[in-house]
Backbone as a printed PyTorch tensor [residue, N CA C, xyz], in Angstrom:
tensor([[[  0.8170,  -1.1990,   0.0000],
         [  0.0000,   0.0000,   0.0000],
         [  0.8550,   1.2560,   0.0000]],

        [[  1.8980,   1.2980,   0.8760],
         [  2.7440,   2.4760,   0.9690],
         [  3.4040,   2.8050,  -0.3570]],

        [[  3.8020,   1.7570,  -1.1020],
         [  4.4640,   1.9920,  -2.3850],
         [  3.5230,   2.6920,  -3.3360]],

        [[  2.2540,   2.2440,  -3.3790],
         [  1.3080,   2.8870,  -4.2860],
         [  1.0800,   4.3260,  -3.8880]],

        [[  1.0150,   4.5920,  -2.5610],
         [  0.7570,   5.9490,  -2.1020],
         [  1.9180,   6.8710,  -2.4530]],

        [[  3.1660,   6.3640,  -2.2870],
         [  4.3240,   7.2040,  -2.5860],
         [  4.3740,   7.5720,  -4.0450]],

        [[  3.8130,   6.7290,  -4.8990],
         [  3.8600,   7.0140,  -6.3300],
         [  2.7320,   7.9360,  -6.7800]],

        [[  1.8160,   8.2540,  -5.8570],
         [  0.7170,   9.1380,  -6.2200],
         [  1.2540,  10.5410,  -6.4340]],

        [[  0.9640,  11.1220,  -7.5580],
         [  1.5470,  12.4210,  -7.8800],
         [  0.5910,  13.5690,  -7.7010]],

        [[ -0.6640,  13.3740,  -7.8610],
         [ -1.6080,  14.4860,  -7.7630],
         [ -1.8250,  14.8590,  -6.3160]],

        [[ -1.6820,  16.1430,  -5.9950],
         [ -1.8100,  16.5690,  -4.6150],
         [ -3.2340,  16.3760,  -4.1030]],

        [[ -4.2060,  16.6080,  -4.9730],
         [ -5.5760,  16.4130,  -4.5150],
         [ -5.8590,  14.9490,  -4.2880]],

        [[ -5.2710,  14.0930,  -5.1240],
         [ -5.4010,  12.6490,  -4.9100],
         [ -4.7210,  12.2670,  -3.6110]],

        [[ -3.5720,  12.9060,  -3.3420],
         [ -2.8580,  12.6210,  -2.0980],
         [ -3.7290,  12.9570,  -0.9050]],

        [[ -4.4650,  14.0760,  -0.9840],
         [ -5.3500,  14.4480,   0.1090],
         [ -6.4380,  13.4020,   0.2930]],

        [[ -6.9010,  12.8390,  -0.8110],
         [ -7.9800,  11.8510,  -0.7420],
         [ -7.5350,  10.5660,  -0.0770]],

        [[ -6.2650,  10.1960,  -0.2860],
         [ -5.7930,   8.9350,   0.2900],
         [ -5.0590,   9.1540,   1.6060]],

        [[ -5.0900,  10.3830,   2.1050],
         [ -4.3610,  10.6890,   3.3290],
         [ -4.7230,   9.7920,   4.4980]],

        [[ -6.0030,   9.4480,   4.6920],
         [ -6.3070,   8.5450,   5.8120],
         [ -5.5540,   7.2250,   5.7310]],

        [[ -5.3270,   6.7170,   4.5060],
         [ -4.5920,   5.4650,   4.3560],
         [ -3.1390,   5.6560,   4.7460]],

        [[ -2.5850,   6.8180,   4.4000],
         [ -1.1950,   7.1040,   4.7730],
         [ -1.0600,   7.1630,   6.2770]],

        [[ -2.0200,   7.8370,   6.9040],
         [ -1.9790,   7.9690,   8.3560],
         [ -2.0290,   6.6050,   9.0250]],

        [[ -2.9260,   5.7560,   8.5540],
         [ -3.0600,   4.4250,   9.1410],
         [ -1.7970,   3.6190,   8.9410]],

        [[ -1.2260,   3.6900,   7.7520],
         [ -0.0230,   2.9110,   7.4590],
         [  1.1470,   3.3840,   8.2830]],

        [[  1.2830,   4.7150,   8.4030],
         [  2.4170,   5.2450,   9.1550],
         [  2.3370,   4.8490,  10.6120]],

        [[  1.1450,   5.0150,  11.2100],
         [  1.0340,   4.7050,  12.6310],
         [  1.1170,   3.2170,  12.8800]],

        [[  0.7270,   2.4300,  11.8910],
         [  0.7440,   0.9940,  12.0990],
         [  2.0990,   0.3780,  11.8780]],

        [[  2.9120,   0.9580,  10.9570],
         [  4.1680,   0.3200,  10.6080],
         [  5.3390,   0.8390,  11.4060]],

        [[  5.1790,   2.0250,  12.0140],
         [  6.3060,   2.5890,  12.7290],
         [  6.5370,   1.8390,  14.0260]],

        [[  7.7720,   1.5220,  14.2960],
         [  8.0930,   0.7790,  15.5190],
         [  9.0000,   1.5870,  16.4120]],

        [[  8.8420,   2.9330,  16.3810],
         [  9.6950,   3.8090,  17.1620],
         [  9.4310,   3.6720,  18.6360]],

        [[ 10.0780,   4.5520,  19.3970],
         [ 10.0690,   4.4210,  20.8410],
         [  8.6870,   4.6130,  21.4280]],

        [[  7.7670,   5.2470,  20.6990],
         [  6.4620,   5.5290,  21.2690],
         [  5.3910,   4.5590,  20.7970]],

        [[  5.7430,   3.6170,  19.9070],
         [  4.7230,   2.7890,  19.2780],
         [  3.9690,   1.9360,  20.2780]],

        [[  4.6160,   1.4850,  21.3140],
         [  3.9430,   0.6240,  22.2670],
         [  3.1010,   1.3840,  23.2550]],

        [[  3.2260,   2.7410,  23.2310],
         [  2.5240,   3.5320,  24.2160],
         [  1.5410,   4.4970,  23.6050]],

        [[  1.4870,   4.5700,  22.2720],
         [  0.7590,   5.6440,  21.6230],
         [ -0.7420,   5.5670,  21.8400]],

        [[ -1.3030,   4.4090,  22.1290],
         [ -2.7360,   4.3210,  22.3350],
         [ -3.1470,   4.7700,  23.7230]],

        [[ -2.2120,   4.8770,  24.6290],
         [ -2.5560,   5.2730,  25.9830],
         [ -2.6270,   6.7770,  26.0700]],

        [[ -3.6000,   7.2730,  26.8320],
         [ -3.7170,   8.7000,  27.0300],
         [ -3.4250,   9.0070,  28.4780]],

        [[ -3.2790,  10.3180,  28.7680],
         [ -2.9620,  10.6970,  30.1310],
         [ -1.4890,  10.9130,  30.3170]],

        [[ -1.1820,  11.7410,  31.2800],
         [  0.2020,  12.1620,  31.4480],
         [  1.1010,  11.0800,  32.0170]],

        [[  0.5280,  10.0970,  32.7290],
         [  1.3670,   9.0470,  33.2930],
         [  2.0860,   8.2710,  32.2130]],

        [[  1.4160,   8.0330,  31.0830],
         [  2.0490,   7.2810,  30.0130],
         [  3.2120,   8.0410,  29.4270]],

        [[  3.1280,   9.3770,  29.4150],
         [  4.2250,  10.1640,  28.8660],
         [  5.4510,  10.0350,  29.7490]],

        [[  5.2600,  10.0340,  31.0800],
         [  6.4100,   9.9520,  31.9630],
         [  7.1230,   8.6190,  31.8110]],

        [[  6.4060,   7.5940,  31.3860],
         [  7.0210,   6.2800,  31.2270],
         [  8.0030,   6.2440,  30.0750]],

        [[  7.9460,   7.2420,  29.1720],
         [  8.8430,   7.2530,  28.0250],
         [ 10.1780,   7.8960,  28.3440]],

        [[ 10.3000,   8.5110,  29.5090],
         [ 11.5410,   9.2180,  29.8080],
         [ 12.6410,   8.2390,  30.1280]],

        [[ 13.8500,   8.6290,  29.7190],
         [ 14.9840,   7.7760,  29.9890],
         [ 15.9160,   8.3650,  31.0270]],

        [[ 15.5720,   9.5540,  31.5360],
         [ 16.4500,  10.1800,  32.5110],
         [ 15.8780,  11.4990,  32.9430]],

        [[ 16.6620,  12.5980,  32.7250],
         [ 16.2460,  13.9070,  33.1660],
         [ 15.1430,  14.4700,  32.3130]],

        [[ 14.7360,  15.6990,  32.6880],
         [ 13.7040,  16.3780,  31.9260],
         [ 12.3330,  15.7530,  32.0730]],

        [[ 12.0560,  15.1920,  33.2560],
         [ 10.7830,  14.5180,  33.4670],
         [  9.6100,  15.4480,  33.2660]],

        [[  9.7170,  16.7120,  33.7140],
         [  8.5990,  17.6310,  33.5890],
         [  8.2670,  17.8950,  32.1290]],

        [[  9.2690,  17.9690,  31.2670],
         [  9.0440,  18.1950,  29.8470],
         [  8.3080,  17.0220,  29.2260]],

        [[  8.6230,  15.8140,  29.6910],
         [  7.9850,  14.6380,  29.1510],
         [  6.5540,  14.4860,  29.6530]],

        [[  6.3020,  15.0090,  30.8450],
         [  5.0730,  14.6840,  31.5380],
         [  3.9410,  15.6650,  31.2960]],

        [[  4.2480,  16.8800,  30.8310],
         [  3.2150,  17.8870,  30.6890],
         [  3.6070,  18.9030,  29.6230]],

        [[  2.6490,  19.6970,  29.1480],
         [  2.9840,  20.7200,  28.1590],
         [  4.0350,  21.6890,  28.7090]],

        [[  4.8570,  22.2130,  27.8020],
         [  5.9140,  23.1290,  28.2200],
         [  6.1140,  24.2020,  27.1610]],

        [[  6.6760,  25.3180,  27.5790],
         [  6.9930,  26.3960,  26.6580],
         [  6.2770,  27.6820,  27.0160]],

        [[  6.8130,  28.8240,  26.5900],
         [  6.2630,  30.1280,  26.9940],
         [  4.8270,  30.3740,  26.5630]],

        [[  4.4210,  29.8450,  25.4160],
         [  3.0640,  30.0930,  24.9250],
         [  2.0200,  29.2650,  25.6540]],

        [[  2.4520,  28.2820,  26.4310],
         [  1.4840,  27.4530,  27.1660],
         [  0.7050,  28.2870,  28.1830]],

        [[  1.2920,  29.3950,  28.6330],
         [  0.6170,  30.2240,  29.6280],
         [ -0.6220,  30.9090,  29.0650]],

        [[ -0.7270,  30.9920,  27.7300],
         [ -1.8910,  31.6360,  27.1110],
         [ -3.0540,  30.6770,  26.8920]],

        [[ -2.8260,  29.3980,  27.1170],
         [ -3.8880,  28.4030,  26.9300],
         [ -4.9040,  28.5460,  28.0640]],

        [[ -6.1980,  28.5450,  27.7440],
         [ -7.2240,  28.6690,  28.7890],
         [ -7.0590,  27.5990,  29.8730]],

        [[ -7.3900,  27.9770,  31.0860],
         [ -7.2420,  27.0530,  32.2130],
         [ -8.3760,  26.0350,  32.2650]],

        [[ -9.5250,  26.4010,  31.7340],
         [-10.6890,  25.5310,  31.7990],
         [-11.4100,  25.5060,  30.4580]],

        [[-12.2730,  24.5280,  30.2800],
         [-13.0900,  24.4640,  29.0860],
         [-12.4590,  23.6820,  27.9580]],

        [[-13.1080,  23.7010,  26.7890],
         [-12.6730,  22.8960,  25.6510],
         [-11.2850,  23.2920,  25.1550]],

        [[-10.8970,  24.5550,  25.3410],
         [ -9.5970,  25.0100,  24.8720],
         [ -8.4630,  24.8060,  25.8500]],

        [[ -8.7580,  24.2730,  27.0310],
         [ -7.7130,  23.9970,  28.0200],
         [ -6.9770,  22.7150,  27.6450]],

        [[ -5.8670,  22.4570,  28.3220],
         [ -5.1320,  21.2280,  28.0330],
         [ -5.9920,  19.9940,  28.2900]],

        [[ -6.7360,  19.9930,  29.3860],
         [ -7.6000,  18.8490,  29.6740],
         [ -8.7090,  18.7320,  28.6340]],

        [[ -9.2390,  19.8640,  28.1980],
         [-10.2970,  19.8460,  27.1990],
         [ -9.8030,  19.3500,  25.8540]],

        [[ -8.6300,  19.8280,  25.4290],
         [ -8.0840,  19.4040,  24.1410],
         [ -7.7580,  17.9170,  24.1370]],

        [[ -7.3910,  17.3740,  25.3000],
         [ -7.0440,  15.9580,  25.3800],
         [ -8.2490,  15.0570,  25.0870]],

        [[ -9.4480,  15.6000,  25.1860],
         [-10.6560,  14.8130,  24.9600],
         [-11.1170,  14.8380,  23.5040]],

        [[-10.5850,  15.7830,  22.7130],
         [-11.0460,  15.9570,  21.3400],
         [ -9.9870,  15.5400,  20.3260]],

        [[-10.4070,  15.0880,  19.1330],
         [ -9.4300,  14.8360,  18.0680],
         [ -8.7740,  16.1440,  17.6450]],

        [[ -7.6410,  16.0430,  16.9550],
         [ -6.7330,  17.1780,  16.8370],
         [ -7.3320,  18.3970,  16.1370]],

        [[ -8.0490,  18.2260,  15.0420],
         [ -8.6000,  19.3980,  14.3430],
         [ -9.6350,  20.1070,  15.2060]],

        [[-10.4570,  19.3310,  15.8980],
         [-11.4390,  19.9170,  16.8100],
         [-10.7510,  20.6130,  17.9670]],

        [[ -9.7410,  19.9830,  18.5340],
         [ -8.9970,  20.5800,  19.6470],
         [ -8.3650,  21.9030,  19.2270]],

        [[ -7.7820,  21.9380,  18.0300],
         [ -7.1490,  23.1570,  17.5370],
         [ -8.1700,  24.2850,  17.3840]],

        [[ -9.3920,  23.9290,  16.9750],
         [-10.4250,  24.9490,  16.7790],
         [-10.8220,  25.6280,  18.0790]],

        [[-10.5090,  24.9910,  19.2010],
         [-10.8390,  25.5610,  20.5000],
         [ -9.6810,  26.3620,  21.0930]],

        [[ -8.5580,  26.4240,  20.3580],
         [ -7.4010,  27.1930,  20.8170],
         [ -7.3720,  28.5080,  20.0440]],

        [[ -7.5690,  29.6470,  20.7030],
         [ -7.6650,  30.9270,  19.9910],
         [ -6.3940,  31.3180,  19.2510]],

        [[ -5.2580,  30.7380,  19.5970],
         [ -3.9990,  31.0740,  18.9390],
         [ -3.7950,  30.3320,  17.6230]],

        [[ -4.7160,  29.4040,  17.2950],
         [ -4.5480,  28.5670,  16.1060],
         [ -5.6600,  28.7890,  15.0810]],

        [[ -6.2880,  29.9460,  15.1020],
         [ -7.4470,  30.1720,  14.2340],
         [ -7.0800,  30.1590,  12.7490]],

        [[ -5.9060,  30.7000,  12.3900],
         [ -5.5210,  30.6940,  10.9760],
         [ -5.2430,  29.2790,  10.4990]],

        [[ -4.5900,  28.4890,  11.3450],
         [ -4.3400,  27.0890,  11.0000],
         [ -5.6560,  26.3480,  10.7910]],

        [[ -6.6100,  26.5750,  11.6590],
         [ -7.9070,  25.9110,  11.5390],
         [ -8.5980,  26.3150,  10.2340]],

        [[ -8.5230,  27.6030,   9.8890],
         [ -9.0870,  28.0670,   8.6190],
         [ -8.4350,  27.3530,   7.4450]],

        [[ -7.1000,  27.2220,   7.5080],
         [ -6.3630,  26.5600,   6.4240],
         [ -6.7590,  25.0920,   6.3080]],

        [[ -6.8810,  24.4200,   7.4330],
         [ -7.2660,  23.0070,   7.4250],
         [ -8.6550,  22.8350,   6.8260]],

        [[ -9.5550,  23.7370,   7.1450],
         [-10.9090,  23.6670,   6.5830],
         [-10.8800,  23.8870,   5.0730]],

        [[-10.1180,  24.8870,   4.6220],
         [-10.0390,  25.1830,   3.1950],
         [ -9.4420,  24.0190,   2.4070]],

        [[ -8.5060,  23.3010,   3.0420],
         [ -7.8860,  22.1520,   2.3760],
         [ -8.7510,  20.8980,   2.4560]],

        [[ -9.8320,  20.9530,   3.2150],
         [-10.7110,  19.7970,   3.3510],
         [-10.0950,  18.6680,   4.1630]],

        [[ -9.2750,  19.0310,   5.1610],
         [ -8.5460,  18.0160,   5.9240],
         [ -9.0760,  17.8080,   7.3440]],

        [[-10.1800,  18.4550,   7.6910],
         [-10.6850,  18.3450,   9.0600],
         [-10.9940,  16.8950,   9.4210]],

        [[-11.8150,  16.2340,   8.6210],
         [-12.1860,  14.8490,   8.9270],
         [-10.9810,  13.9250,   8.8510]],

        [[-10.0950,  14.1840,   7.9000],
         [ -8.8990,  13.3570,   7.7550],
         [ -8.0560,  13.3940,   9.0210]],

        [[ -7.8120,  14.5880,   9.5410],
         [ -6.9910,  14.7160,  10.7450],
         [ -7.7240,  14.1850,  11.9710]],

        [[ -9.0060,  14.4490,  12.0590],
         [ -9.7680,  13.9750,  13.2230],
         [ -9.8800,  12.4590,  13.2690]],

        [[ -9.8900,  11.8230,  12.1060],
         [-10.0390,  10.3680,  12.0500],
         [ -8.7080,   9.6230,  12.0720]],

        [[ -7.6100,  10.3600,  12.0120],
         [ -6.2880,   9.7270,  12.0510],
         [ -6.0050,   9.1770,  13.4400]],

        [[ -5.0470,   8.2650,  13.5010],
         [ -4.6520,   7.7030,  14.7960],
         [ -3.1530,   7.8790,  14.9870]],

        [[ -2.7820,   8.2950,  16.1920],
         [ -1.3690,   8.3050,  16.5990],
         [ -0.4870,   9.1290,  15.6650]],

        [[ -0.7570,  10.4230,  15.6050],
         [  0.0350,  11.3090,  14.7690],
         [  0.6390,  12.4310,  15.6070]],

        [[  1.5610,  13.1560,  15.0010],
         [  2.1140,  14.3670,  15.5950],
         [  1.8360,  15.5210,  14.6460]],

        [[  1.3830,  16.6370,  15.1980],
         [  1.1140,  17.8260,  14.4000],
         [  1.9660,  18.9780,  14.9180]],

        [[  2.7460,  19.5780,  14.0220],
         [  3.4450,  20.8220,  14.3280],
         [  2.5010,  21.9470,  13.9120]],

        [[  1.9720,  22.6720,  14.8820],
         [  0.8710,  23.6020,  14.6530],
         [  1.3420,  25.0500,  14.7190]],

        [[  1.4130,  25.7450,  13.5780],
         [  1.8320,  27.1550,  13.5940],
         [  0.7570,  28.0530,  14.2230]],

        [[  1.2040,  29.0080,  15.0100],
         [  0.2930,  29.9660,  15.6220],
         [ -0.1750,  30.9940,  14.5920]],

        [[ -1.1520,  31.7890,  14.9800],
         [ -1.5890,  32.8910,  14.1290],
         [ -0.4240,  33.8350,  13.8360]],

        [[  0.4210,  34.0780,  14.8340],
         [  1.5850,  34.9510,  14.6360],
         [  2.5470,  34.3570,  13.6130]],

        [[  2.6340,  33.0250,  13.5710],
         [  3.4990,  32.3750,  12.5780],
         [  2.9850,  32.6500,  11.1720]],

        [[  1.6880,  32.5230,  10.9810],
         [  1.1070,  32.8150,   9.6670],
         [  1.2320,  34.2970,   9.3250]],

        [[  1.2140,  35.1590,  10.3610],
         [  1.3150,  36.6060,  10.1310],
         [  2.6910,  37.0070,   9.5960]],

        [[  3.6940,  36.1440,   9.7460],
         [  5.0240,  36.4290,   9.1950],
         [  5.0270,  36.3470,   7.6650]],

        [[  4.0450,  35.6480,   7.1040],
         [  3.9440,  35.5020,   5.6530],
         [  3.2290,  36.7300,   5.0940]],

        [[  3.7790,  37.3700,   4.0560],
         [  3.0870,  38.5240,   3.4600],
         [  1.6370,  38.1820,   3.1380]],

        [[  0.7280,  39.1170,   3.4140],
         [ -0.7040,  38.8470,   3.2800],
         [ -1.0770,  38.3710,   1.8800]],

        [[ -0.5040,  38.9970,   0.8720],
         [ -0.8400,  38.6010,  -0.4970],
         [ -0.4320,  37.1600,  -0.7700]],

        [[  0.7310,  36.7820,  -0.2470],
         [  1.2130,  35.4090,  -0.4290],
         [  0.3310,  34.4300,   0.3220]],

        [[ -0.0030,  34.7870,   1.5690],
         [ -0.8460,  33.9080,   2.3780],
         [ -2.2240,  33.7310,   1.7440]],

        [[ -2.8030,  34.8180,   1.2870],
         [ -4.1230,  34.7290,   0.6490],
         [ -4.0710,  33.8280,  -0.5810]],

        [[ -2.9930,  33.9390,  -1.3390],
         [ -2.8460,  33.1090,  -2.5350],
         [ -2.7760,  31.6300,  -2.1730]],

        [[ -1.9940,  31.3130,  -1.1350],
         [ -1.8560,  29.9230,  -0.7020],
         [ -3.1830,  29.3880,  -0.1770]],

        [[ -3.8860,  30.2020,   0.6040],
         [ -5.1580,  29.7570,   1.1770],
         [ -6.2080,  29.4600,   0.1100]],

        [[ -6.0260,  30.0260,  -1.0630],
         [ -6.9680,  29.7950,  -2.1520],
         [ -6.4490,  28.8090,  -3.2010]],

        [[ -5.3260,  28.1910,  -2.8910],
         [ -4.7490,  27.1650,  -3.7750],
         [ -4.7660,  25.8470,  -3.0050]],

        [[ -5.8330,  25.0740,  -3.1930],
         [ -6.0340,  23.8790,  -2.3730],
         [ -4.8820,  22.8830,  -2.4920]],

        [[ -4.3360,  22.7320,  -3.6820],
         [ -3.2400,  21.7850,  -3.8780],
         [ -2.0070,  22.2030,  -3.0870]],

        [[ -1.6200,  23.4870,  -3.2210],
         [ -0.4430,  23.9740,  -2.4980],
         [ -0.6860,  23.9690,  -0.9980]],

        [[ -1.8930,  24.3380,  -0.5840],
         [ -2.2310,  24.3640,   0.8380],
         [ -2.1600,  22.9640,   1.4310]],

        [[ -2.6680,  21.9820,   0.7110],
         [ -2.5970,  20.5930,   1.1760],
         [ -1.1470,  20.1530,   1.3400]],

        [[ -0.3100,  20.5210,   0.3930],
         [  1.1130,  20.1640,   0.4500],
         [  1.7730,  20.7450,   1.7020]],

        [[  1.5010,  22.0130,   1.9820],
         [  2.1080,  22.6720,   3.1400],
         [  1.5840,  22.0710,   4.4440]],

        [[  0.2740,  21.9010,   4.5350],
         [ -0.3070,  21.4020,   5.7810],
         [  0.1330,  19.9720,   6.0860]],

        [[  0.1810,  19.1130,   5.0750],
         [  0.5820,  17.7340,   5.3320],
         [  2.0680,  17.6310,   5.6900]],

        [[  2.8450,  18.6700,   5.3480],
         [  4.2540,  18.7010,   5.7640],
         [  4.3750,  18.9210,   7.2720]],

        [[  3.3160,  19.3940,   7.8870],
         [  3.3230,  19.6370,   9.3330],
         [  2.8580,  18.4270,  10.1400]],

        [[  2.5960,  17.3020,   9.4700],
         [  2.0390,  16.1280,  10.1510],
         [  2.9580,  14.9260,   9.9770]],

        [[  3.2810,  14.2780,  11.0790],
         [  4.0950,  13.0610,  11.0910],
         [  3.1950,  11.8990,  11.5160]],

        [[  3.3310,  10.7600,  10.8590],
         [  2.4430,   9.6350,  11.0970],
         [  2.7860,   8.7790,  12.3010]],

        [[  3.2950,   9.3740,  13.3470],
         [  3.5420,   8.6760,  14.6110],
         [  3.5400,   9.7130,  15.7260]],

        [[  3.2780,   9.2670,  16.9350],
         [  3.3230,  10.1840,  18.0690],
         [  4.7770,  10.3720,  18.5140]],

        [[  5.2020,  11.6150,  18.5950],
         [  6.5670,  11.9370,  18.9880],
         [  6.5870,  12.5430,  20.3870]],

        [[  7.4450,  12.0250,  21.2330],
         [  7.6530,  12.5910,  22.5550],
         [  8.7340,  13.6660,  22.4650]],

        [[  8.8670,  14.5220,  23.4710],
         [  9.9650,  15.4910,  23.4590],
         [ 11.3300,  14.8180,  23.2920]],

        [[ 11.5060,  13.6720,  23.8980],
         [ 12.7770,  12.9490,  23.7700],
         [ 13.0600,  12.6120,  22.3110]],

        [[ 12.0340,  12.2510,  21.5670],
         [ 12.1960,  11.9340,  20.1450],
         [ 12.7080,  13.1310,  19.3530]],

        [[ 12.3800,  14.3400,  19.8100],
         [ 12.7170,  15.5470,  19.0610],
         [ 14.1530,  16.0070,  19.2490]],

        [[ 14.8980,  15.3730,  20.1260],
         [ 16.2370,  15.8720,  20.4590],
         [ 17.1610,  15.9360,  19.2460]],

        [[ 17.0710,  14.9760,  18.3840],
         [ 17.8720,  14.9940,  17.1550],
         [ 17.2220,  14.0330,  16.1720]],

        [[ 16.1350,  14.4870,  15.5500],
         [ 15.3440,  13.5560,  14.7500],
         [ 15.0980,  14.0250,  13.3320]],

        [[ 14.7370,  13.0660,  12.4920],
         [ 14.2940,  13.3220,  11.1210],
         [ 13.1250,  12.3930,  10.8650]],

        [[ 11.9820,  12.9380,  10.5250],
         [ 10.7590,  12.1460,  10.4640],
         [ 10.0410,  12.3560,   9.1310]],

        [[  9.5140,  11.2670,   8.5990],
         [  8.7350,  11.3470,   7.3680],
         [  7.4090,  12.0380,   7.6450]],

        [[  7.0970,  13.0320,   6.8330],
         [  5.8190,  13.7230,   6.9610],
         [  4.8130,  13.1270,   5.9850]],

        [[  3.5720,  13.4970,   6.1410],
         [  2.5450,  13.0150,   5.2300],
         [  2.6520,  13.6710,   3.8550]],

        [[  3.4490,  14.7230,   3.7620],
         [  3.7400,  15.3360,   2.4680],
         [  4.7980,  14.5370,   1.7190]],

        [[  5.4060,  13.5730,   2.4420],
         [  6.3610,  12.6000,   1.8990],
         [  7.8090,  13.0790,   1.8700]],

        [[  8.1180,  14.2110,   2.4900],
         [  9.5170,  14.5720,   2.7130],
         [  9.7480,  14.6420,   4.2190]],

        [[ 10.9860,  14.8320,   4.6270],
         [ 11.3230,  14.7380,   6.0440],
         [ 11.3580,  16.1060,   6.7150]],

        [[ 10.9080,  16.1350,   7.9560],
         [ 11.0430,  17.2950,   8.8120],
         [ 12.0870,  16.9470,   9.8720]],

        [[ 12.9460,  17.9010,  10.2240],
         [ 14.0140,  17.6400,  11.1880],
         [ 13.7660,  18.4070,  12.4780]],

        [[ 14.2360,  17.8540,  13.5770],
         [ 14.0730,  18.4860,  14.8830],
         [ 15.3580,  18.3900,  15.6830]],

        [[ 15.6170,  19.3940,  16.4840],
         [ 16.7670,  19.3930,  17.3890],
         [ 16.3550,  20.0570,  18.6980]],

        [[ 17.1350,  19.8070,  19.7490],
         [ 16.8930,  20.4790,  21.0170],
         [ 16.9850,  19.5330,  22.1960]],

        [[ 16.6000,  20.0410,  23.3580],
         [ 16.5980,  19.2410,  24.5830],
         [ 15.7990,  19.9860,  25.6390]],

        [[ 15.4920,  19.2640,  26.7040],
         [ 14.7810,  19.8810,  27.8150],
         [ 13.4400,  20.4510,  27.3930]],

        [[ 13.3310,  21.7800,  27.4200],
         [ 12.1110,  22.4460,  27.0020],
         [ 12.3650,  23.4000,  25.8350]],

        [[ 13.4490,  23.1740,  25.0990],
         [ 13.8020,  24.0340,  23.9730],
         [ 14.0350,  23.1860,  22.7290]],

        [[ 13.1480,  23.3340,  21.7360],
         [ 13.2470,  22.5360,  20.5170],
         [ 13.0170,  23.4130,  19.2840]],

        [[ 13.6990,  23.0390,  18.2060],
         [ 13.5790,  23.7570,  16.9410],
         [ 13.2270,  22.7520,  15.8430]],

        [[ 12.3520,  23.1690,  14.9440],
         [ 11.9200,  22.3260,  13.8350],
         [ 12.4470,  22.9250,  12.5360]],

        [[ 13.1150,  22.0950,  11.7310],
         [ 13.6990,  22.5400,  10.4640],
         [ 14.6520,  23.7200,  10.6380]],

        [[ 15.2820,  23.8010,  11.7880],
         [ 16.3110,  24.8120,  12.0190],
         [ 15.8080,  26.2240,  12.1880]],

        [[ 14.4990,  26.4370,  12.1320],
         [ 13.9830,  27.8040,  12.1940],
         [ 12.7860,  27.9620,  13.1190]],

        [[ 11.8440,  27.0420,  13.0490],
         [ 10.6170,  27.1570,  13.8340],
         [ 10.8540,  26.6870,  15.2640]],

        [[ 10.5490,  27.5330,  16.2220],
         [ 10.7280,  27.1730,  17.6270],
         [  9.4220,  26.6500,  18.2130]],

        [[  9.5440,  25.6090,  19.0190],
         [  8.3750,  25.0900,  19.7330],
         [  8.0710,  26.0380,  20.8810]],

        [[  6.8900,  26.6450,  20.8530],
         [  6.5300,  27.6150,  21.8910],
         [  5.5710,  27.0230,  22.9130]],

        [[  4.9620,  25.9000,  22.5780],
         [  4.1690,  25.1410,  23.5540],
         [  4.1440,  23.7000,  23.0720]],

        [[  4.8880,  22.8440,  23.7450],
         [  5.0670,  21.4840,  23.2680],
         [  4.4060,  20.4420,  24.1430]],

        [[  4.2900,  19.2410,  23.5740],
         [  3.7390,  18.0870,  24.2790],
         [  2.2830,  18.2970,  24.6910]],

        [[  1.5250,  18.9200,  23.8030],
         [  0.0950,  19.1100,  24.0290],
         [ -0.6300,  17.8730,  23.5130]],

        [[ -1.4760,  17.2920,  24.3680],
         [ -2.1680,  16.0580,  23.9980],
         [ -3.5560,  16.3350,  23.4410]],

        [[ -3.8970,  15.6490,  22.3710],
         [ -5.2950,  15.5830,  21.9400],
         [ -5.6720,  14.1070,  21.9260]],

        [[ -6.9160,  13.8080,  21.5860],
         [ -7.3790,  12.4270,  21.6490],
         [ -6.6150,  11.5160,  20.6960]],

        [[ -6.0830,  12.0670,  19.6060],
         [ -5.4140,  11.2100,  18.6230],
         [ -4.0420,  11.7240,  18.1890]],

        [[ -3.5290,  12.7530,  18.8550],
         [ -2.2650,  13.3300,  18.3890],
         [ -1.4910,  13.9810,  19.5250]],

        [[ -0.1690,  14.0640,  19.3200],
         [  0.6730,  14.9410,  20.1170],
         [  0.9000,  16.2040,  19.2860]],

        [[  0.7560,  17.3600,  19.9160],
         [  0.8550,  18.6300,  19.1980],
         [  2.0000,  19.4490,  19.7560]],

        [[  2.7850,  20.0180,  18.8280],
         [  3.8460,  20.9610,  19.1850],
         [  3.5320,  22.2700,  18.4750]],

        [[  3.1510,  23.2790,  19.2400],
         [  2.7990,  24.5800,  18.6730],
         [  4.0870,  25.3310,  18.3600]],

        [[  4.2060,  25.8430,  17.1240],
         [  5.4490,  26.4490,  16.6580],
         [  5.2220,  27.8860,  16.2040]],

        [[  6.3240,  28.6720,  16.1400],
         [  6.2150,  30.0980,  15.8510],
         [  6.4760,  30.4580,  14.3950]],

        [[  6.6650,  29.4530,  13.5330],
         [  6.9520,  29.6960,  12.1170],
         [  6.2920,  28.6070,  11.2860]],

        [[  5.7180,  28.9910,  10.1480],
         [  5.1160,  28.0120,   9.2520],
         [  6.2410,  27.2500,   8.5310]],

        [[  6.1520,  25.9210,   8.5340],
         [  7.1410,  25.0910,   7.8620],
         [  6.8280,  25.0230,   6.3710]],

        [[  7.8770,  24.9910,   5.5560],
         [  7.6910,  24.8930,   4.1070],
         [  8.3870,  23.6440,   3.5860]],

        [[  7.6880,  22.8490,   2.7700],
         [  8.3060,  21.6560,   2.1810],
         [  9.5430,  22.0290,   1.3840]],

        [[ 10.4880,  21.0900,   1.3210],
         [ 11.7500,  21.3660,   0.6300],
         [ 11.5580,  21.4930,  -0.8770]],

        [[ 10.5290,  20.8300,  -1.4140],
         [ 10.3200,  20.8780,  -2.8680],
         [  8.8880,  21.2260,  -3.1990]]])
């Protein structure tokens, strides 16, 4: 199945078969989190630690986490109960991302996926893109799908995984991560401003810059 998907060239076709990619990625990956990815709750996260930095492994971290509501659907506890696209819609800092996901027709795809990681750009991250360019991308479903799927990895990643990693994205190229403790960078530029956020089907790392596919 994976071979046929990799050979798919049409971006809109790729969006259509995305659920199959998600299932294959989460099912075939045997990384450090594969045996724990179905478990929810913070206790399971602490079990993945191999040493220091327990707090980073066990709960959300980063300066932007302080802006997350303390209660309700947009709180950390609330987001943990909802699938990722729904959870993002309840976070006021991710409204542009949610708009983009809707325009690309990926809401159901992301909500129905299992065991994924999403690097979620904030509204401020999208604001770094010139308005004319952003508007053009938002109205180009093929290009938008390509960019958004580059932000999704088909396995759940813990902070420990991000220390020096390279992961296949659903856009089919690799995203790289570096860092330690509570400081991580994606693709050498985007900083994680609130990491290890749990949703019902994904681990989310909120970032300050929109990632762009290499090709």
